VOZA-997302 format. One record per residue (C-alpha): residue number from 1; residue in one letter; z, x, y. Coordinates in pm, whole numbers. Each point is the difference from the previous one (the first is absolute). Last residue first. Example, Ala and Ser with C-alpha at 12.3 -4.5 7.8 and 13.67 -1.06 7.14 Angstrom:
BEGIN
   num   residu        z        x        y
     2        s      714     1367     -106
     1        a       66     -137     -344
//
This chain:
BEGIN
   num   residu        z        x        y
   353        i     2322       42     1908
   352        e      229     -131     -220
   351        v      -15       62     -371
   350        r      123     -252     -256
   349        m      125       19     -313
   348        s       26     -315     -199
   347        g       -7      -73     -381
   346        r     -210       46     -288
   345        y     -231      284      -92
   344        s     -325      103     -106
   343        c     -138      344      163
   342        k     -134      172      287
   341        g      294      121      221
   340        v      345     -127       38
   339        p      -28     -193      321
   338        y     -413      -54      -28
   337        s      -71     -146      346
   336        f     -158     -280      184
   335        v      200     -120      325
   334        v      -39     -352      134
   333        g       62      -59      351
   332        q      239      148      283
   331        r      328     -189      -77
   330        t      -56       94     -380
   329        k     -196     -180     -274
   328        h      -50      190     -323
   327        a     -306       95     -201
   326        r       51      202     -315
   325        l     -184      218     -228
   324        g      144       92     -316
   323        q     -274       48     -215
   322        s     -126     -356       71
   321        l      103     -254      299
   320        h      386     -109       58
   319        i       29     -228      304
   318        e      303       20      261
   317        a      189     -205      220
   316        g      218      198      223
   315        t      -83     -173      333
   314        q      -95     -368     -141
   313        g     -349      -51      -77
   312        t     -238     -273      155
   311        h     -284      163      136
   310        v        2      352     -115
   309        l      150      -92     -350
   308        d     -240     -303      -50
   307        l     -314      234       47
   306        l      165      241     -227
   305        l       33     -258     -270
   304        a     -387     -138       48
   303        i     -110      392      -28
   302        q      218       18     -330
   301        r     -169     -304     -111
   300        f     -341      107       46
   299        q       25      338     -141
   298        p       47      344      207
   297        r      -51      339     -253
   296        a      268      234      167
   295        e      -63      384      121
   294        m      193      -70      287
   293        q     -295       -5      220
   292        w     -162     -279     -221
   291        c      327     -202       13
   290        c      -24       50      436
   289        k     -374      -84      -40
   288        e       54     -334     -205
   287        l      277      -73      305
   286        i     -288       78      272
   285        r     -220     -240     -212
   284        r      191     -285      -20
   283        q       85       -2      376
   282        l     -381       57      114
   281        a      -63     -319     -159
   280        p      303     -202      135
   279        h     -145      142      373
   278        c      278      229      140
   277        r      261      -94      217
   276        c      240      -10     -301
   275        f      -34      379      -42
   274        e       77       65      359
   273        k      347     -179      -25
   272        t       83      171     -340
   271        a      -60      299       43
   270        i     -105      185     -329
   269        l      161      296     -110
   268        i     -137      237     -227
   267        t      145      297     -254
   266        h     -126      343      -19
   265        r      -45      283     -239
   264        p     -165     -214     -295
   263        s      202       33     -304
   262        d     -154      258     -317
   261        p      267      281      101
   260        t      315     -236        4
   259        i      190      -77      254
   258        p     -285       74      278
   257        e      117      166      313
   256        i      -94     -246      286
   255        a     -279      -71      215
   254        v       39     -332      224
   253        m     -340     -210        0
   252        r       60     -281      283
   251        v     -222     -323      -21
   250        v      -71     -272      231
   249        q     -246      100      242
   248        q     -181      276     -180
   247        w      -31     -251     -281
   246        g     -142     -247      184
   245        n     -289      249       85
   244        d      -17       77     -363
   243        a      -16     -382      -76
   242        m     -310      -40      227
   241        e     -178      312     -166
   240        e      101     -117     -351
   239        l     -158     -355       77
   238        l     -335      173       70
   237        d       -5      204     -267
   236        e      102     -239     -223
   235        e     -295     -225       79
   234        d     -212      243     -134
   233        q      223       41     -328
   232        l       16     -385      -37
   231        i     -374        3      -15
   230        q       -8      312     -223
   229        a      228     -166     -209
   228        t     -173     -346      -57
   227        q     -292      199      -97
   226        l      171      176     -248
   225        l      121     -288     -128
   224        t     -334     -185       -5
   223        q     -108      285     -199
   222        k      222        0     -265
   221        i      -22     -384      -17
   220        s     -408       41      -71
   219        k      -11     -260     -303
   218        n      211     -246      222
   217        f      224     -272     -140
   216        h       21      -44     -382
   215        d     -157      290     -145
   214        q      111      296      227
   213        l      315     -199      112
   212        y      102       24     -372
   211        p     -129      372      -23
   210        l      180       99      305
   209        l      332     -161     -113
   208        d       11      118     -385
   207        l      -84      365      -43
   206        r        8      167      391
   205        i      270     -251       84
   204        r      203       38     -319
   203        n      -17      363       26
   202        r       94       32      357
   201        l      331     -192      -78
   200        y      131      219     -287
   199        t       72     -137     -329
   198        h     -304     -109      -82
   197        e      -89      339     -187
   196        l     -370      118      -11
   195        n       29      244      307
   194        s      266      156     -200
   193        s     -272      152     -239
   192        d      -96      233      246
   191        i     -353      114      -70
   190        c      -89      350        7
   189        f     -306      150      181
   188        p     -287      260     -111
   187        i     -292      106      242
   186        q     -329      -30     -133
   185        q     -155      -44      348
   184        t     -206     -295      -65
   183        q      319     -164     -160
   182        l      268       92      236
   181        y     -273     -109      291
   180        h      -34     -349     -169
   179        l      370      -37      -59
   178        l       41       76      382
   177        t     -262     -295       61
   176        e      186     -239     -261
   175        k      319       63      223
   174        r     -141     -130      307
   173        e        6      229      305
   172        h      100      -84      349
   171        l      380      150      -36
   170        l     -160      303     -170
   169        p      134      259      255
   168        r      386     -129       50
   167        i      136      202      228
   166        i      378       48        0
   165        w      180      222      278
   164        g       58     -269      238
   163        n     -192     -307     -125
   162        k     -360       70      -56
   161        y     -270     -226     -139
   160        q      234     -296       32
   159        m      145     -235     -288
   158        g      -12     -343       60
   157        s      -71     -221      334
   156        l      258     -257     -175
   155        g      303      257       79
   154        k      -85       -2      347
   153        r      -76     -388       34
   152        g      364      -77     -162
   151        s       77       63     -362
   150        g      155     -239     -230
   149        r       51      108     -403
   148        i     -325     -183     -108
   147        l     -221       73      317
   146        r      120      412      -38
   145        i     -101      -23     -366
   144        l     -330     -190       41
   143        l      -94      253      308
   142        e      105      306     -243
   141        e     -240     -158     -286
   140        a     -273       40      220
   139        q       81      321      158
   138        d       44      127     -356
   137        d     -400     -107      -59
   136        a      -95      179      310
   135        t      164      323     -119
   134        h      315      180       39
   133        a      -30      365     -123
   132        v      249      166      208
   131        a      -49      326      227
   130        i      312      136      162
   129        a      -93      203      346
   128        t       67      292      217
   127        g      168      193     -279
   126        q      287      220       85
   125        y      -25      136     -353
   124        q      379     -125      -66
   123        l        9     -256      254
   122        r     -313     -163     -169
   121        m      168       44     -359
   120        d      323     -151      126
   119        e     -222     -289      128
   118        l     -129      -77     -366
   117        a      303       17     -111
   116        q      140     -282      222
   115        y     -314     -172      -38
   114        r       38      -21     -390
   113        l      362      -77       43
   112        t      -71     -296      202
   111        r     -271     -121     -227
   110        a      195        0     -319
   109        t      295     -149      146
   108        e     -221     -316      109
   107        e     -163      -11     -333
   106        i      307       84     -206
   105        s      181     -296      213
   104        t      317       55      217
   103        k      360       23      -67
   102        d       56      331      189
   101        q      200      160     -290
   100        r     -205     -139     -296
    99        s     -358       44      158
    98        m       90      358       77
    97        a       90       31     -340
    96        r     -312     -179     -165
    95        v     -217      234      253
    94        d      119      342      -90
    93        v     -231      213      190
    92        t     -251      294     -117
    91        i     -232      203      236
    90        l     -267      234     -131
    89        e     -212      190      219
    88        f     -396       96        2
    87        g     -166      217      259
    86        v     -372       11       24
    85        q     -284      187     -197
    84        l     -204     -330      -91
    83        q       17      126     -360
    82        r      328       46       50
    81        a      134     -278      143
    80        l     -216     -225     -255
    79        t      192      194     -307
    78        q      396      -72      186
    77        v     -139     -380       35
    76        l     -126      -55     -378
    75        e      297      214     -101
    74        i      246     -204      192
    73        e     -148     -301     -108
    72        a        9       75     -376
    71        g      372       76       22
    70        t       80     -285      221
    69        e      -99     -269     -301
    68        d      267      -24     -241
    67        p      238       79      241
    66        r      -78     -337      189
    65        l      261      -80      269
    64        g      130      366       85
    63        h     -145      -52      347
    62        d     -206      316      -18
    61        v     -178       87      319
    60        y     -299      198       15
    59        v     -121      195      301
    58        a     -322      159       53
    57        v        3      195      304
    56        f     -312       46      182
    55        r      -89      270      260
    54        l     -263     -123      236
    53        q     -369      169      161
    52        p     -114     -102     -354
    51        l      -15     -352      104
    50        t     -290     -170     -211
    49        s       95      107     -368
    48        c      377      -22       39
    47        l        5     -307      165
    46        i     -199     -142     -294
    45        h      158      126     -290
    44        l      344      -81      157
    43        l      -63     -343       64
    42        a     -205      -70     -322
    41        v      317      157     -201
    40        s      219     -267      200
    39        d     -212     -278      -34
    38        p      -86       44     -399
    37        g      358       34     -103
    36        g      143      403      -27
    35        s      267      -78      218
    34        v      -90      210      322
    33        a      160      -27      331
    32        v     -196      213      211
    31        i      201      225      262
    30        v     -244      155      226
    29        t       50      321      174
    28        d     -181      119      312
    27        g     -259      290      -10
    26        s     -263     -100      220
    25        q      155     -302      242
    24        m       71     -334      -75
    23        p     -156     -321      126
    22        a      137     -297     -149
    21        q     -221     -317       57
    20        e     -332      176       76
    19        t       35      292     -225
    18        v      158     -207     -246
    17        l     -277     -273       12
    16        a     -301      269       12
    15        a      127      189     -327
    14        i       16     -383     -157
    13        h     -353     -134       88
    12        q     -127      355      -85
    11        r      162      -11     -362
    10        l     -128     -359      -42
     9        i     -340       73       68
     8        t      -13      286     -224
     7        p      180     -170     -286
     6        p     -260     -314       42
     5        t      157     -313      126
     4        l       30     -231     -287
     3        h     -293     -306       51
     2        k      138     -298     -236
     1        m     -172      -93     -343
//
C-alpha cells in the first residue's frame, strides 16, 4: 500500500508553499475556484484551515453544460463555504453559445470563460490571487497535451506554480493524496460525469493514453513526466533570462486604447534587423513571448510561420493567429495587434506603429 501524506502534514506543506511562493499580507483576498470536485474542495478546505489571516471567496462557475449535476455541486460548494465562513459567488457562462460564435472547442471555450469569470471576481473583490486546484496528475496530463499539440521548451516545462494572478497550491500533490485527505476529514465532494467522456482530449489522455503508457512502456510515466518538466523548467529559467535580454534589444511595446475591454492595452513591434542578429534559439523564444504577451497560446506551427514572416516575408505579408490576433510585416519590422479586438474574424485591418 502506498504511503499517503497525513492530513496535518499536507496542510502544513501547502501553507508553507503558499507563504513562500505567493506571499500575501494579512487581510488579502484570494479567489478560490471550486467546482465541487475532490481537488477543488480539498484546496478550499486546506487553505481556509491553514491561512486564517487571509480572506477567501469560493467561486463556482456554471458552464451550462451539465444542468442535471450543477445544482448539487452549487449546493455543496455553498454549504462548504458557509461552514468555513468564507464568501461564495456563483457565475454562469454560456459556453456553447460562445463556442459556436468563436468556432472554438467546448473545452477551450470553457477554459477561457472560466478564467475570465475568475478574473472578474478578483477585480470585484480587489483580490491578491486566484487559487486553482491543478494537481501533479493534471501536470502530467498537461505535458502530454502540449506535446501532442506542439509546444516549445517553455510549454513543455508545464504549468507554473504562480502565473500572474493565478496560483496552484496543489501542483505538487497527487490526486490520491487529496482523496485520502477528504476521506479522513469526512469532507463530501461531487464527481463530474464529463470527466469520463472521451470527447475531450484531456479525458482521452487520462483514461486511455496514460494507462496504456503505464502498462506497456513505463509504470512510472507520470513521475517521469513530472521530473522532465522540472528539468526543463530549470533550463527554462536560464534561457528566459537570456531571452529577456534579447527582448529588450529587439521588441517595442506600444500602449494603445483597447478596442474591446478584454483586448491587450498594447501592440508589439519586433525590429527585424536586430531580431535576426539573435541566436535562432532565442528568436523562437522571443516570438513565443510576443504571443504570450498578446494573450495567445503559441503552437509550433505558428512560431514556424512567424519565423518565416520575419526572415523572408514581404512588406505587407500577414499571419492570422487565434482570436483575431494578427502579425504583419512592415518596413520597420513585424507588428502584433488585435485590429478589431479579441474575436474571431476574417480579413485584414492593419495597425501601423
